[in-house]
N, C-alpha and C positions, 0 to 999 in steps of 0.2 A: 688457835682461836679462830672461829669462823667470822669472816668479814664480808663474804660474798655468797649470795644465793643465786644459783643458775637454774632457770626453769626451762624445761621443754614446754611447747605450747599445746599441741594436739593431745587431747584426752588427759591433760593436766590442768591447763588454764581455760581451754575451750573444748566443747564437745564436738568431736569429728563425727558428724551425724549422717554419714552417707547412706546408711541403711534407712534411717528415718526419712531422709529426703526422698528416696525412691518410693517409700510408703506414701508420703505426702503427695507425690506425683501420680499415685495409683498405678504404678507399673505392675504388670503381671508378675506373680511369684517366679515363674520360669525365667523371665527377663532379668529380674533382680539377681537370681542365682548365676546367670550368665555374666552380668556386669561385676559381680563379686570377684570373678576370675579374670575377666577380660579388660576390666577398667581399674577398679580400686585395688585389686590384688595382683595386678599385672606388672611386668617389668617396666612397662611404659610409664606407669604412675611413679615408680621408683626413679625413672629417668627424668620425669618432671621435677621431682625433688632435687635431683643432682644438678639440674640447670645447664647441662652441657648442650643439649638440643634446645632449639627455640620451641615455644609452645605450639606454634603452627605445625611444626614437623611432627610433634607428638600427636597432635590431633589427627593428622593424616593416618598415623599408625592405629589409633583408637578406631577411627572410622573404617579402616580396612579390616580390622579384626571383628567389627560389629556390623557388617553389611546387612545382615538379616534383621538388625534391630536399630537401624540408623536413626529413624524418627525418635525412638525412645532415648537413644544416646544423646541426640541433639537437645532433647528436652531437659535431660539431666544437666548437660553442660551449660545450657542457657540459664539454669538455676543454681549455678555453682556458688553464687553469692550466699546461698543458704546452706552450704555444706558444713559450716561450723556455727556454733552458738556459744557465747561466753558463759562459763559457769558463774553463778550468782556470787560466789566467794572470791573470784579471781582478783578484781581490782582492790578489794578491801584487804586481802591477804598480803598483796604486795605493798600497799600503803602502810600496813601494820609493820611489816619488816623494815621499811624505810624509816618509820618513826622510831625504830629501835637502833638506828644508826647503821644498818646493814646496806650494802650495795646489792642491787638486783639486776641480773642479766638474763637474756633469753638465748637459748641455743636450740634451734629447731630444724628438722628436716621439713621443708615446705617449698612448694613450687613458687618461683619468683613472681609470676604474673598473678597467680591466685592469692599469694600473700598481699600483694599490692591492692588487689580488689577487696579482700577482706578487711584490710586496714581502712580503706576508703569507706567501706560499708559500716564501719563502727563495730566490727566483730571483736576488736581488741581494745576494750576500754581501759586496759592497763598499760597500753603502749607508751603513753606519755609519762608514766611513772618509773620506767626502768632506766638504768644507767647506761645500757648498751645492749646490742643484740647481734647475733650471727645467725643468718638464715641461709640454709644450704643452697637454695636456688640462686642466690646472689654471689656466693663465694665458690660455687662449683665443687663443694666438698660435702660429704654426708656422714652422719653417724651410722655405725659405730667406728668409722675409720679415725685413727688417732689425729690426723692432720686438722680436722675441724675443731677439736678440743684445743689443740696447740695454737691454732689461729686465734681463738677467743682469748686464751691466756696472754698471748703476745700482744694482741690488739689493745687490750685494756690493762696490761701490766699486772696481771693477777698471779698470786702465788698459790700453787696447787693446794697446799695444806690449809689454806685460809678459805677455800671454796667448798661448797656442797652443791651437788648436781641432783636435780629431781626429774625423773623421767619415768614414763609408764612401761618402758621396755627394758627388761633386765639386761639384755646384751649391751644396751647403750650406757647403762649405769656401770656395768662391769668394765667397759672400755674407759670410762672416766676414772674409775678406781685404779685401773692399771697404770694410769699416769700420776697417781697420788692425790687425786681429787676425792673428797668424801662423797658418798653416794647414797641416795634414797630411791628405792623402787616405789613409784606412786601406785597405790591401789585404791585409795580414796582420800578425800580431803582430811578427815579426822586422823587417819593413820599417819599420813605424810606430815601433817602439822605437828603431831605429837613427837615423831622422830626428829623433826627439824628442831623443835624446842629443846630436846635433849642435847643435840649437838651444839646448839648456840649457847646453852648454859654451861 
């Protein structure tokens, strides 16, 4: 019996809109292509998620890797509060699950300082509705490594078979299922909602 729903945040509850942000800032296409590799797709963004290095240390790495586009990088970073936007359904989805007697948790790879900023900016209108959260940058663990899932289960006293985990990355769902947690790969709201309802019933 499912008692607990665990959500990833990025591209499940909020739109991680880094491409749209660069468009909004009118960055040249060539610069956008560079940042796709040197910023958002780089090992340093993954390190931000991991939380082992301080944000200032990672920023030095970003700037060193983007010396030729430093002004544009600084512009993007100064607008990082606009990197995500909540999906219209997010808060209502969680509220609906809570009204059915389910517990709701968050398990997300997310940089610590960026998460704090986005929370302060109101990017997570569902945050006060959840029963708990584990965010990679704070615990210095990342998906799909088993330790972050185990941390969540232990922290909130959850039983694997009573949980379902929803994430847009298949490897993260596979890792949860390897531990005995039910999993749903998020492709869109309708699909995930339908799969979740089947599991709950």
